[in-house]
PDB file of N, CA, C and O in Angstrom:
ATOM      1  N   MET A   1     -54.400-102.139 -49.024  1.00  0.00           N
ATOM      2  CA  MET A   1     -55.209-102.753 -48.428  1.00  0.00           C
ATOM      3  C   MET A   1     -56.155-104.137 -49.515  1.00  0.00           C
ATOM      4  O   MET A   1     -56.343-104.231 -50.728  1.00  0.00           O
ATOM      5  N   ASP A   2     -56.614-105.154 -48.137  1.00  0.00           N
ATOM      6  CA  ASP A   2     -57.581-106.185 -49.499  1.00  0.00           C
ATOM      7  C   ASP A   2     -58.688-105.640 -49.386  1.00  0.00           C
ATOM      8  O   ASP A   2     -59.256-104.900 -48.583  1.00  0.00           O
ATOM      9  N   ALA A   3     -58.996-106.364 -50.772  1.00  0.00           N
ATOM     10  CA  ALA A   3     -60.113-106.215 -51.383  1.00  0.00           C
ATOM     11  C   ALA A   3     -61.427-106.331 -50.707  1.00  0.00           C
ATOM     12  O   ALA A   3     -62.495-105.948 -51.185  1.00  0.00           O
ATOM     13  N   PHE A   4     -61.197-107.083 -49.162  1.00  0.00           N
ATOM     14  CA  PHE A   4     -62.403-107.120 -48.618  1.00  0.00           C
ATOM     15  C   PHE A   4     -62.734-105.572 -47.974  1.00  0.00           C
ATOM     16  O   PHE A   4     -63.738-104.907 -48.231  1.00  0.00           O
ATOM     17  N   THR A   5     -61.447-105.125 -46.934  1.00  0.00           N
ATOM     18  CA  THR A   5     -61.678-103.875 -46.445  1.00  0.00           C
ATOM     19  C   THR A   5     -61.961-102.729 -47.080  1.00  0.00           C
ATOM     20  O   THR A   5     -62.426-101.776 -46.454  1.00  0.00           O
ATOM     21  N   ALA A   6     -61.670-102.663 -48.668  1.00  0.00           N
ATOM     22  CA  ALA A   6     -62.169-101.551 -49.425  1.00  0.00           C
ATOM     23  C   ALA A   6     -63.535-101.848 -49.503  1.00  0.00           C
ATOM     24  O   ALA A   6     -64.251-101.109 -48.828  1.00  0.00           O
ATOM     25  N   GLY A   7     -63.923-102.465 -49.952  1.00  0.00           N
ATOM     26  CA  GLY A   7     -65.294-102.797 -50.538  1.00  0.00           C
ATOM     27  C   GLY A   7     -66.465-102.338 -49.387  1.00  0.00           C
ATOM     28  O   GLY A   7     -67.474-101.658 -49.575  1.00  0.00           O
ATOM     29  N   LEU A   8     -65.846-103.102 -47.832  1.00  0.00           N
ATOM     30  CA  LEU A   8     -66.771-102.919 -46.524  1.00  0.00           C
ATOM     31  C   LEU A   8     -66.729-100.999 -46.418  1.00  0.00           C
ATOM     32  O   LEU A   8     -67.746-100.309 -46.354  1.00  0.00           O
ATOM     33  N   LEU A   9     -65.528-100.547 -46.423  1.00  0.00           N
ATOM     34  CA  LEU A   9     -65.691 -99.216 -46.407  1.00  0.00           C
ATOM     35  C   LEU A   9     -66.205 -98.591 -47.359  1.00  0.00           C
ATOM     36  O   LEU A   9     -66.721 -97.531 -47.004  1.00  0.00           O
ATOM     37  N   GLN A  10     -66.279 -98.839 -48.516  1.00  0.00           N
ATOM     38  CA  GLN A  10     -66.931 -98.109 -49.842  1.00  0.00           C
ATOM     39  C   GLN A  10     -68.482 -98.352 -49.488  1.00  0.00           C
ATOM     40  O   GLN A  10     -69.342 -97.478 -49.601  1.00  0.00           O
ATOM     41  N   ARG A  11     -68.775-100.030 -48.920  1.00  0.00           N
ATOM     42  CA  ARG A  11     -70.171-100.136 -48.525  1.00  0.00           C
ATOM     43  C   ARG A  11     -70.813 -98.765 -47.590  1.00  0.00           C
ATOM     44  O   ARG A  11     -71.817 -98.097 -47.836  1.00  0.00           O
ATOM     45  N   ILE A  12     -70.018 -98.660 -46.661  1.00  0.00           N
ATOM     46  CA  ILE A  12     -70.155 -97.965 -45.126  1.00  0.00           C
ATOM     47  C   ILE A  12     -69.702 -96.573 -45.571  1.00  0.00           C
ATOM     48  O   ILE A  12     -70.263 -96.014 -44.629  1.00  0.00           O
ATOM     49  N   ARG A  13     -69.141 -95.555 -46.243  1.00  0.00           N
ATOM     50  CA  ARG A  13     -69.548 -94.814 -47.234  1.00  0.00           C
ATOM     51  C   ARG A  13     -71.056 -94.584 -47.650  1.00  0.00           C
ATOM     52  O   ARG A  13     -71.913 -93.798 -47.246  1.00  0.00           O
ATOM     53  N   THR A  14     -71.051 -95.436 -48.479  1.00  0.00           N
ATOM     54  CA  THR A  14     -72.071 -95.588 -49.482  1.00  0.00           C
ATOM     55  C   THR A  14     -73.552 -95.561 -48.427  1.00  0.00           C
ATOM     56  O   THR A  14     -74.123 -94.471 -48.458  1.00  0.00           O
ATOM     57  N   ALA A  15     -74.174 -96.572 -47.570  1.00  0.00           N
ATOM     58  CA  ALA A  15     -74.750 -95.951 -46.679  1.00  0.00           C
ATOM     59  C   ALA A  15     -74.961 -95.203 -45.744  1.00  0.00           C
ATOM     60  O   ALA A  15     -76.075 -95.232 -45.222  1.00  0.00           O
ATOM     61  N   GLN A  16     -73.614 -94.014 -45.093  1.00  0.00           N
ATOM     62  CA  GLN A  16     -73.567 -93.665 -44.664  1.00  0.00           C
ATOM     63  C   GLN A  16     -74.132 -92.087 -45.837  1.00  0.00           C
ATOM     64  O   GLN A  16     -74.956 -91.236 -45.502  1.00  0.00           O
ATOM     65  N   THR A  17     -73.626 -92.123 -46.725  1.00  0.00           N
ATOM     66  CA  THR A  17     -74.417 -90.833 -47.690  1.00  0.00           C
ATOM     67  C   THR A  17     -75.963 -91.654 -47.967  1.00  0.00           C
ATOM     68  O   THR A  17     -76.669 -90.711 -48.325  1.00  0.00           O
ATOM     69  N   ASP A  18     -76.419 -92.298 -47.978  1.00  0.00           N
ATOM     70  CA  ASP A  18     -77.729 -92.670 -48.351  1.00  0.00           C
ATOM     71  C   ASP A  18     -78.475 -92.427 -47.425  1.00  0.00           C
ATOM     72  O   ASP A  18     -79.568 -91.969 -47.758  1.00  0.00           O
ATOM     73  N   LEU A  19     -78.228 -92.612 -45.982  1.00  0.00           N
ATOM     74  CA  LEU A  19     -79.307 -92.661 -44.451  1.00  0.00           C
ATOM     75  C   LEU A  19     -79.194 -91.318 -44.991  1.00  0.00           C
ATOM     76  O   LEU A  19     -80.229 -91.050 -45.601  1.00  0.00           O
ATOM     77  N   THR A  20     -78.058 -90.029 -45.021  1.00  0.00           N
ATOM     78  CA  THR A  20     -77.927 -88.715 -45.197  1.00  0.00           C
ATOM     79  C   THR A  20     -79.206 -87.849 -45.743  1.00  0.00           C
ATOM     80  O   THR A  20     -79.845 -86.865 -45.367  1.00  0.00           O
ATOM     81  N   ARG A  21     -79.225 -89.032 -47.157  1.00  0.00           N
ATOM     82  CA  ARG A  21     -80.332 -88.684 -47.881  1.00  0.00           C
ATOM     83  C   ARG A  21     -81.898 -88.505 -47.588  1.00  0.00           C
ATOM     84  O   ARG A  21     -82.785 -87.698 -47.864  1.00  0.00           O
ATOM     85  N   ALA A  22     -81.698 -90.109 -46.636  1.00  0.00           N
ATOM     86  CA  ALA A  22     -82.647 -90.257 -46.666  1.00  0.00           C
ATOM     87  C   ALA A  22     -83.813 -89.137 -45.670  1.00  0.00           C
ATOM     88  O   ALA A  22     -84.866 -88.560 -45.943  1.00  0.00           O
ATOM     89  N   ARG A  23     -82.918 -89.241 -44.402  1.00  0.00           N
ATOM     90  CA  ARG A  23     -83.018 -88.300 -43.502  1.00  0.00           C
ATOM     91  C   ARG A  23     -83.404 -86.876 -44.020  1.00  0.00           C
ATOM     92  O   ARG A  23     -84.555 -86.595 -43.688  1.00  0.00           O
ATOM     93  N   GLU A  24     -82.517 -85.491 -45.033  1.00  0.00           N
ATOM     94  CA  GLU A  24     -83.033 -84.717 -45.886  1.00  0.00           C
ATOM     95  C   GLU A  24     -84.166 -84.778 -46.127  1.00  0.00           C
ATOM     96  O   GLU A  24     -84.831 -83.811 -45.754  1.00  0.00           O
ATOM     97  N   THR A  25     -84.995 -86.069 -46.943  1.00  0.00           N
ATOM     98  CA  THR A  25     -86.181 -85.898 -48.046  1.00  0.00           C
ATOM     99  C   THR A  25     -87.061 -86.472 -47.133  1.00  0.00           C
ATOM    100  O   THR A  25     -88.163 -86.783 -47.584  1.00  0.00           O
ATOM    101  N   GLY A  26     -86.850 -86.673 -46.026  1.00  0.00           N
ATOM    102  CA  GLY A  26     -87.979 -86.884 -45.088  1.00  0.00           C
ATOM    103  C   GLY A  26     -88.706 -88.908 -44.502  1.00  0.00           C
ATOM    104  O   GLY A  26     -89.649 -89.385 -43.871  1.00  0.00           O
ATOM    105  N   ASP A  27     -87.429 -89.408 -45.289  1.00  0.00           N
ATOM    106  CA  ASP A  27     -87.861 -90.586 -45.657  1.00  0.00           C
ATOM    107  C   ASP A  27     -87.451 -91.253 -44.436  1.00  0.00           C
ATOM    108  O   ASP A  27     -86.286 -91.625 -44.303  1.00  0.00           O
ATOM    109  N   ASP A  28     -88.673 -91.502 -43.179  1.00  0.00           N
ATOM    110  CA  ASP A  28     -88.365 -92.506 -42.309  1.00  0.00           C
ATOM    111  C   ASP A  28     -88.148 -93.756 -42.207  1.00  0.00           C
ATOM    112  O   ASP A  28     -87.415 -94.301 -41.381  1.00  0.00           O
ATOM    113  N   PHE A  29     -88.920 -94.367 -43.233  1.00  0.00           N
ATOM    114  CA  PHE A  29     -88.102 -95.517 -43.018  1.00  0.00           C
ATOM    115  C   PHE A  29     -86.942 -96.456 -44.147  1.00  0.00           C
ATOM    116  O   PHE A  29     -86.531 -97.616 -44.193  1.00  0.00           O
ATOM    117  N   LEU A  30     -86.774 -95.432 -44.807  1.00  0.00           N
ATOM    118  CA  LEU A  30     -85.431 -95.438 -45.760  1.00  0.00           C
ATOM    119  C   LEU A  30     -84.103 -95.241 -44.104  1.00  0.00           C
ATOM    120  O   LEU A  30     -83.343 -95.919 -43.413  1.00  0.00           O
ATOM    121  N   ALA A  31     -84.591 -93.897 -44.256  1.00  0.00           N
ATOM    122  CA  ALA A  31     -83.492 -93.428 -42.967  1.00  0.00           C
ATOM    123  C   ALA A  31     -83.817 -95.021 -41.892  1.00  0.00           C
ATOM    124  O   ALA A  31     -82.713 -95.546 -41.748  1.00  0.00           O
ATOM    125  N   ASP A  32     -84.754 -95.749 -41.265  1.00  0.00           N
ATOM    126  CA  ASP A  32     -84.193 -96.607 -40.957  1.00  0.00           C
ATOM    127  C   ASP A  32     -83.408 -98.005 -40.892  1.00  0.00           C
ATOM    128  O   ASP A  32     -82.702 -98.540 -40.038  1.00  0.00           O
ATOM    129  N   VAL A  33     -83.953 -98.443 -42.495  1.00  0.00           N
ATOM    130  CA  VAL A  33     -82.859 -99.426 -43.218  1.00  0.00           C
ATOM    131  C   VAL A  33     -81.477 -99.029 -43.677  1.00  0.00           C
ATOM    132  O   VAL A  33     -80.696 -99.834 -44.184  1.00  0.00           O
ATOM    133  N   GLU A  34     -81.192 -97.664 -43.463  1.00  0.00           N
ATOM    134  CA  GLU A  34     -79.964 -97.060 -43.817  1.00  0.00           C
ATOM    135  C   GLU A  34     -79.488 -97.391 -42.384  1.00  0.00           C
ATOM    136  O   GLU A  34     -78.342 -97.840 -42.395  1.00  0.00           O
ATOM    137  N   GLN A  35     -79.822 -97.334 -41.638  1.00  0.00           N
ATOM    138  CA  GLN A  35     -79.303 -97.138 -40.327  1.00  0.00           C
ATOM    139  C   GLN A  35     -78.799 -98.657 -39.850  1.00  0.00           C
ATOM    140  O   GLN A  35     -77.822 -98.958 -39.164  1.00  0.00           O
ATOM    141  N   ALA A  36     -79.769 -99.463 -40.431  1.00  0.00           N
ATOM    142  CA  ALA A  36     -79.598-100.777 -39.620  1.00  0.00           C
ATOM    143  C   ALA A  36     -78.463-101.772 -40.189  1.00  0.00           C
ATOM    144  O   ALA A  36     -77.867-102.756 -39.751  1.00  0.00           O
ATOM    145  N   GLU A  37     -78.462-100.834 -41.693  1.00  0.00           N
ATOM    146  CA  GLU A  37     -76.931-101.571 -42.563  1.00  0.00           C
ATOM    147  C   GLU A  37     -75.740-100.879 -42.240  1.00  0.00           C
ATOM    148  O   GLU A  37     -74.588-101.306 -42.309  1.00  0.00           O
ATOM    149  N   LEU A  38     -76.213 -99.561 -41.814  1.00  0.00           N
ATOM    150  CA  LEU A  38     -74.825 -99.346 -41.223  1.00  0.00           C
ATOM    151  C   LEU A  38     -74.212 -99.538 -40.018  1.00  0.00           C
ATOM    152  O   LEU A  38     -73.048 -99.266 -39.725  1.00  0.00           O
ATOM    153  N   GLU A  39     -75.384-100.205 -39.081  1.00  0.00           N
ATOM    154  CA  GLU A  39     -74.776-100.629 -37.765  1.00  0.00           C
ATOM    155  C   GLU A  39     -74.566-102.637 -38.406  1.00  0.00           C
ATOM    156  O   GLU A  39     -74.069-103.595 -37.813  1.00  0.00           O
ATOM    157  N   ASP A  40     -75.011-102.568 -39.374  1.00  0.00           N
ATOM    158  CA  ASP A  40     -74.325-104.536 -39.303  1.00  0.00           C
ATOM    159  C   ASP A  40     -73.052-103.605 -40.092  1.00  0.00           C
ATOM    160  O   ASP A  40     -72.064-103.394 -39.389  1.00  0.00           O
ATOM    161  N   LEU A  41     -73.045-103.309 -40.840  1.00  0.00           N
ATOM    162  CA  LEU A  41     -71.663-102.795 -41.584  1.00  0.00           C
ATOM    163  C   LEU A  41     -70.637-102.684 -40.164  1.00  0.00           C
ATOM    164  O   LEU A  41     -69.984-103.706 -39.952  1.00  0.00           O
ATOM    165  N   HIS A  42     -70.512-101.949 -39.534  1.00  0.00           N
ATOM    166  CA  HIS A  42     -69.833-101.527 -38.323  1.00  0.00           C
ATOM    167  C   HIS A  42     -69.412-102.590 -37.643  1.00  0.00           C
ATOM    168  O   HIS A  42     -68.235-102.738 -37.315  1.00  0.00           O
ATOM    169  N   ARG A  43     -70.716-103.745 -37.273  1.00  0.00           N
ATOM    170  CA  ARG A  43     -70.526-104.842 -36.891  1.00  0.00           C
ATOM    171  C   ARG A  43     -69.503-105.684 -37.344  1.00  0.00           C
ATOM    172  O   ARG A  43     -68.734-106.223 -36.549  1.00  0.00           O
ATOM    173  N   LEU A  44     -69.436-105.826 -38.426  1.00  0.00           N
ATOM    174  CA  LEU A  44     -68.859-106.831 -39.641  1.00  0.00           C
ATOM    175  C   LEU A  44     -67.652-106.570 -39.708  1.00  0.00           C
ATOM    176  O   LEU A  44     -66.868-107.509 -39.850  1.00  0.00           O
ATOM    177  N   ALA A  45     -67.218-105.364 -39.635  1.00  0.00           N
ATOM    178  CA  ALA A  45     -65.861-104.253 -39.597  1.00  0.00           C
ATOM    179  C   ALA A  45     -65.166-104.710 -38.191  1.00  0.00           C
ATOM    180  O   ALA A  45     -63.993-105.081 -38.216  1.00  0.00           O
ATOM    181  N   ALA A  46     -65.846-104.681 -37.049  1.00  0.00           N
ATOM    182  CA  ALA A  46     -65.340-104.982 -35.773  1.00  0.00           C
ATOM    183  C   ALA A  46     -64.668-106.353 -36.066  1.00  0.00           C
ATOM    184  O   ALA A  46     -63.487-106.698 -36.111  1.00  0.00           O
ATOM    185  N   GLU A  47     -66.147-107.179 -36.297  1.00  0.00           N
ATOM    186  CA  GLU A  47     -65.286-108.844 -36.425  1.00  0.00           C
ATOM    187  C   GLU A  47     -64.307-108.822 -37.015  1.00  0.00           C
ATOM    188  O   GLU A  47     -63.400-109.565 -36.639  1.00  0.00           O
ATOM    189  N   HIS A  48     -64.129-108.030 -38.073  1.00  0.00           N
ATOM    190  CA  HIS A  48     -62.624-108.446 -38.701  1.00  0.00           C
ATOM    191  C   HIS A  48     -61.921-107.259 -38.763  1.00  0.00           C
ATOM    192  O   HIS A  48     -61.587-106.553 -39.714  1.00  0.00           O
ATOM    193  N   GLY A  49     -61.719-107.152 -37.287  1.00  0.00           N
ATOM    194  CA  GLY A  49     -60.631-106.089 -37.153  1.00  0.00           C
ATOM    195  C   GLY A  49     -60.448-104.759 -38.340  1.00  0.00           C
ATOM    196  O   GLY A  49     -59.298-104.443 -38.648  1.00  0.00           O
ATOM    197  N   VAL A  50     -61.222-104.272 -38.754  1.00  0.00           N
ATOM    198  CA  VAL A  50     -61.241-103.541 -39.918  1.00  0.00           C
ATOM    199  C   VAL A  50     -60.910-102.268 -39.153  1.00  0.00           C
ATOM    200  O   VAL A  50     -61.033-102.403 -37.936  1.00  0.00           O
ATOM    201  N   GLU A  51     -60.496-100.988 -39.592  1.00  0.00           N
ATOM    202  CA  GLU A  51     -60.303 -99.748 -38.591  1.00  0.00           C
ATOM    203  C   GLU A  51     -61.319 -98.887 -39.647  1.00  0.00           C
ATOM    204  O   GLU A  51     -61.093 -99.008 -40.851  1.00  0.00           O
ATOM    205  N   ILE A  52     -62.008 -98.353 -39.372  1.00  0.00           N
ATOM    206  CA  ILE A  52     -63.174 -97.541 -40.030  1.00  0.00           C
ATOM    207  C   ILE A  52     -62.390 -96.393 -40.072  1.00  0.00           C
ATOM    208  O   ILE A  52     -61.678 -96.369 -41.075  1.00  0.00           O
ATOM    209  N   GLY A  53     -62.286 -95.562 -39.435  1.00  0.00           N
ATOM    210  CA  GLY A  53     -61.350 -94.329 -39.347  1.00  0.00           C
ATOM    211  C   GLY A  53     -62.712 -93.156 -39.309  1.00  0.00           C
ATOM    212  O   GLY A  53     -63.907 -93.406 -39.151  1.00  0.00           O
ATOM    213  N   ALA A  54     -61.897 -91.545 -39.558  1.00  0.00           N
ATOM    214  CA  ALA A  54     -62.715 -91.005 -39.433  1.00  0.00           C
ATOM    215  C   ALA A  54     -63.510 -90.351 -40.654  1.00  0.00           C
ATOM    216  O   ALA A  54     -64.352 -89.467 -40.499  1.00  0.00           O
ATOM    217  N   THR A  55     -63.124 -90.918 -41.946  1.00  0.00           N
ATOM    218  CA  THR A  55     -64.038 -90.746 -42.985  1.00  0.00           C
ATOM    219  C   THR A  55     -64.664 -91.586 -42.956  1.00  0.00           C
ATOM    220  O   THR A  55     -65.021 -91.802 -44.114  1.00  0.00           O
ATOM    221  N   CYS A  56     -65.376 -92.789 -41.825  1.00  0.00           N
ATOM    222  CA  CYS A  56     -66.131 -93.713 -42.018  1.00  0.00           C
ATOM    223  C   CYS A  56     -66.714 -93.653 -40.953  1.00  0.00           C
ATOM    224  O   CYS A  56     -67.702 -94.377 -41.084  1.00  0.00           O
ATOM    225  N   ALA A  57     -66.698 -93.011 -39.471  1.00  0.00           N
ATOM    226  CA  ALA A  57     -67.590 -92.887 -38.558  1.00  0.00           C
ATOM    227  C   ALA A  57     -68.734 -92.620 -38.559  1.00  0.00           C
ATOM    228  O   ALA A  57     -69.358 -92.573 -37.499  1.00  0.00           O
TER     229      ALA A  57
END
């Protein structure tokens, strides 16, 4: 796995964790920000043919 793919997958995992935390704490603004970040990262992964897999879906 190259550095780009590894970094992208790590960013997706981090965004998912942050989104979950924002939802659990009731921070709607942060949840919206993290959801948008996650959508952007998924788009970027698709554009570059990066398989996200079950751990990052």
